[in-house]
C-alpha positions as CSV (number, residue, x, y, z in Angstrom):
1,M,92.1,75.4,151.1
2,C,90.8,75.2,147.6
3,I,92.7,78.3,146.4
4,A,96.2,79.3,147.5
5,K,95.9,83.1,147.1
6,S,93.2,85.7,146.8
7,V,91.1,86.1,143.7
8,G,89.1,89.2,142.5
9,L,89.5,92.9,142.8
10,A,93.1,94.0,143.7
11,A,94.0,90.4,144.4
12,R,96.9,88.1,143.5
13,N,94.9,86.4,140.8
14,D,97.1,83.4,140.0
15,V,95.8,81.6,136.9
16,A,95.1,78.3,138.7
17,D,93.2,80.1,141.5
18,V,91.1,82.2,139.1
19,R,90.2,79.1,137.2
20,I,89.0,77.4,140.4
21,V,86.8,80.4,141.4
22,Q,85.4,80.6,137.9
23,V,84.4,76.9,137.9
24,L,82.9,77.2,141.4
25,L,80.8,80.2,140.3
26,N,79.6,78.3,137.3
27,L,78.6,75.3,139.4
28,N,76.7,77.6,141.9
29,T,74.6,79.7,139.4
30,E,71.4,78.4,141.1
31,A,72.4,80.5,144.2
32,W,72.2,83.8,142.4
33,S,70.0,85.2,139.7
34,G,69.4,88.2,137.5
35,A,71.5,89.6,134.7
36,A,74.7,88.5,136.4
37,R,73.7,84.8,136.2
38,T,75.8,83.7,133.3
39,Q,78.4,81.0,132.7
40,L,81.9,82.4,132.9
41,Q,84.6,81.5,130.5
42,V,87.0,79.4,132.5
43,D,90.3,81.0,131.3
44,G,92.1,81.8,134.5
45,Q,92.0,85.5,133.6
46,I,90.5,88.0,136.0
47,G,88.2,90.6,134.4
48,P,84.9,92.5,135.0
49,N,82.7,89.4,134.3
50,T,84.4,87.3,137.0
51,I,84.5,90.2,139.5
52,N,80.8,91.0,138.9
53,A,80.0,87.3,139.4
54,I,81.8,87.3,142.7
55,R,79.9,90.4,143.8
56,A,76.5,89.0,142.7
57,F,77.2,85.7,144.5
58,E,78.3,87.4,147.7
59,V,75.2,89.7,147.8
60,Q,72.6,87.1,146.7
61,A,74.0,83.8,148.1
62,L,75.6,85.1,151.2
63,G,73.1,87.9,151.8
64,L,75.8,90.6,152.2
65,P,74.6,94.2,151.8
66,D,77.6,94.9,149.6
67,S,80.6,93.0,148.1
68,D,84.3,93.9,147.7
69,G,84.6,91.5,144.7
70,L,87.2,89.5,146.5
71,V,87.6,85.8,147.4
72,T,90.3,84.8,149.9
73,P,91.5,81.3,151.0
74,G,89.1,79.9,153.7
75,D,86.7,82.8,153.7
76,A,82.9,82.6,153.9
77,T,82.6,83.0,150.2
78,M,84.8,80.1,149.4
79,A,83.0,78.0,152.0
80,R,79.6,78.8,150.5
81,L,80.9,78.0,147.0
82,L,82.2,74.6,148.1
83,A,79.0,73.9,150.0
84,G,77.0,74.4,146.8
85,L,78.8,71.7,144.8
86,P,76.8,68.8,143.6
87,P,77.3,65.5,145.5
88,G,79.5,62.7,144.2
89,P,82.4,62.6,141.8
90,T,82.2,64.9,138.7
91,K,84.5,66.0,136.0
92,E,84.2,69.5,137.3
93,K,85.5,68.5,140.7
94,L,88.4,66.6,139.1
95,G,89.2,69.7,137.2
96,L,89.2,71.8,140.4
97,V,91.8,69.5,142.0
98,M,93.9,69.8,138.8
99,P,93.2,73.3,137.5
100,R,96.0,73.1,135.0
101,A,94.6,69.9,133.4
102,M,93.3,70.2,129.9
103,P,89.5,69.5,129.6
104,K,90.1,66.8,127.0
105,R,92.4,65.0,129.4
106,I,89.8,65.2,132.1
107,D,87.3,63.7,129.6
108,L,89.7,60.9,128.8
109,Y,90.5,59.8,132.3
110,Y,87.3,60.6,134.3
111,E,85.4,57.3,133.7
112,P,88.5,55.1,134.1
113,L,89.2,56.9,137.4
114,V,85.7,56.4,138.7
115,Q,85.7,52.7,137.8
116,G,89.2,52.1,139.0
117,M,88.8,53.7,142.4
118,T,85.6,51.8,142.9
119,R,87.1,48.5,141.9
120,Y,90.1,48.8,144.2
121,G,88.3,50.2,147.2
122,I,89.9,53.7,147.0
123,D,86.6,55.1,148.2
124,T,87.0,57.0,151.5
125,P,87.4,60.8,151.4
126,R,91.0,60.6,152.7
127,Q,92.1,57.9,150.3
128,I,90.5,59.6,147.3
129,A,92.1,62.9,148.2
130,H,95.6,61.4,148.5
131,F,95.3,59.2,145.5
132,I,94.2,62.0,143.2
133,A,96.8,64.4,144.6
134,Q,99.6,61.9,144.0
135,L,98.3,60.9,140.5
136,A,98.0,64.6,139.6
137,H,101.7,65.2,140.3
138,E,103.0,62.0,138.8
139,S,101.1,62.5,135.5
140,G,101.6,66.3,135.2
141,S,97.8,66.9,135.7
142,L,96.9,63.9,133.4
143,L,99.2,65.1,130.6
144,Y,101.8,62.3,130.7
145,A,101.2,58.5,130.7
146,E,104.8,57.7,129.9
147,E,108.0,58.9,131.5
148,L,109.7,61.7,129.5
149,A,113.2,60.5,130.3
150,S,114.7,57.8,128.0
151,G,114.9,55.2,130.8
152,N,118.6,54.6,130.2
153,A,119.2,55.3,133.9
154,Y,117.3,52.1,134.8
155,D,119.5,49.8,132.7
156,G,121.2,47.3,134.9
157,R,118.9,48.1,137.9
158,T,118.5,44.5,139.2
159,D,116.3,45.8,142.1
160,L,113.8,46.6,139.3
161,G,114.3,43.3,137.7
162,N,116.2,44.9,134.7
163,T,118.6,42.0,133.9
164,Q,118.7,42.3,130.2
165,P,120.4,45.0,128.0
166,G,117.9,47.7,127.1
167,D,115.5,46.8,129.9
168,G,115.8,50.4,131.3
169,P,114.2,52.1,128.3
170,R,111.9,49.1,127.5
171,F,110.4,49.1,131.0
172,K,110.5,52.8,131.9
173,G,107.7,54.5,133.8
174,R,104.2,54.2,132.3
175,G,100.7,54.7,133.7
176,L,99.4,57.6,135.8
177,I,101.5,56.4,138.7
178,Q,104.4,55.2,136.7
179,L,105.1,51.4,136.6
180,T,108.9,51.0,136.3
181,G,111.1,47.9,135.7
182,R,110.8,44.5,134.3
183,A,109.8,42.9,137.6
184,N,106.9,45.3,138.1
185,Y,105.7,44.9,134.5
186,R,105.8,41.1,135.1
187,A,103.9,41.3,138.3
188,Y,101.2,43.5,136.7
189,S,101.0,41.3,133.7
190,E,100.4,38.3,135.9
191,F,97.8,40.2,137.8
192,T,95.8,41.3,134.8
193,G,96.5,38.3,132.5
194,I,97.6,40.8,129.8
195,D,101.2,40.5,128.4
196,Y,102.8,43.9,129.0
197,L,106.3,42.3,128.9
198,S,106.3,41.7,125.1
199,D,104.8,45.1,124.4
200,P,105.2,47.4,127.4
201,T,104.3,50.6,125.4
202,R,100.7,49.5,125.2
203,L,100.3,50.3,128.9
204,A,100.6,54.0,128.1
205,L,98.1,53.9,125.3
206,D,95.0,52.7,127.1
207,P,93.4,55.2,129.5
208,F,91.8,52.4,131.5
209,A,95.1,50.6,131.8
210,C,96.9,53.8,132.8
211,V,94.4,54.2,135.7
212,D,94.2,50.6,136.6
213,V,97.9,50.2,137.0
214,A,98.0,53.3,139.3
215,C,95.2,51.7,141.4
216,W,96.9,48.4,141.5
217,F,100.2,50.0,142.6
218,W,98.3,51.9,145.4
219,Q,96.7,48.6,146.7
220,K,99.8,46.4,146.2
221,H,102.1,48.8,148.1
222,G,99.7,49.4,151.0
223,L,99.1,53.1,150.5
224,G,95.5,53.1,151.7
225,P,96.4,53.0,155.5
226,L,99.0,55.7,155.0
227,A,96.4,57.9,153.3
228,E,93.9,57.1,156.1
229,A,96.5,58.3,158.6
230,D,96.8,61.5,156.5
231,D,100.5,61.0,156.1
232,A,101.3,62.7,152.8
233,R,105.1,62.4,153.3
234,A,104.9,58.6,153.8
235,V,102.6,58.2,150.8
236,T,105.0,60.3,148.7
237,K,108.1,58.4,149.8
238,R,106.4,55.0,149.0
239,I,105.5,56.2,145.6
240,N,108.6,58.3,144.7
241,G,111.3,56.7,146.9
242,G,111.9,60.2,148.3
243,Y,110.1,63.5,148.5
244,N,110.5,64.9,145.0
245,G,107.7,67.3,144.2
246,L,106.3,67.2,147.7
247,D,105.1,70.8,147.6
248,D,103.1,70.2,144.4
249,R,101.6,67.0,145.8
250,L,100.5,68.9,148.9
251,E,99.0,71.7,146.8
252,H,96.8,69.2,145.0
253,L,96.0,67.5,148.3
254,A,94.8,70.7,149.8
255,R,92.4,71.3,147.0
256,A,91.2,67.7,147.1
257,R,90.6,67.9,150.9
258,A,88.6,71.1,150.5
259,L,86.4,69.5,147.9
260,L,85.8,66.5,150.0
261,G,85.1,68.4,153.1
262,L,88.2,67.3,155.0
């Protein structure tokens, strides 16, 4: 389901859900006409403009005699809104999967994501859905390209290749799916031919590198088959080492599935 709770008149109207419905209505304006045909401000706030747009859409696009001004998860209105989306990847669709993402972060990472997923063969609906859902959680909806913690906890972690004093902070998590540890930085440096060992911070500064390392991790750790099997728990454990943030990952996955028709 693309929304978790109801949106509209006398509804729950969670901010993320309202934003999703507002974006979907804006992308479907060709399906309804008249004075109500206007671009909504995507602010996550329910108000008369959004409720009137829902009503106009239900009457004109669905052919209903009247409208209750309400959209609920999985109803006919949501199905019609999703069916009216343009084909292929778009910034708007990425924003629908991550409704809390700032537009400037969508702009920053959209092209790198399109190029990266194409390059690494993350191109089936199930793989795309799982990849974007995991990336959304790991990066805080594209907000963070570097781990917030100091990295001190990784010092002395020989399983990560951290054999020198200060390796923990030096090689803490970076990228949209965070690369962690000297050994992993070495492997990615060898793969790309770019020396991230001498200056690991540069990995977080280049949006193409932030996406590329996430795609590389996905491919290197065999996450494609797990995604094709639709095993979100297995994908999460291989990325996280456990199940931290599983509910949030599943929430993003549900939206991605809906947008991809899964």
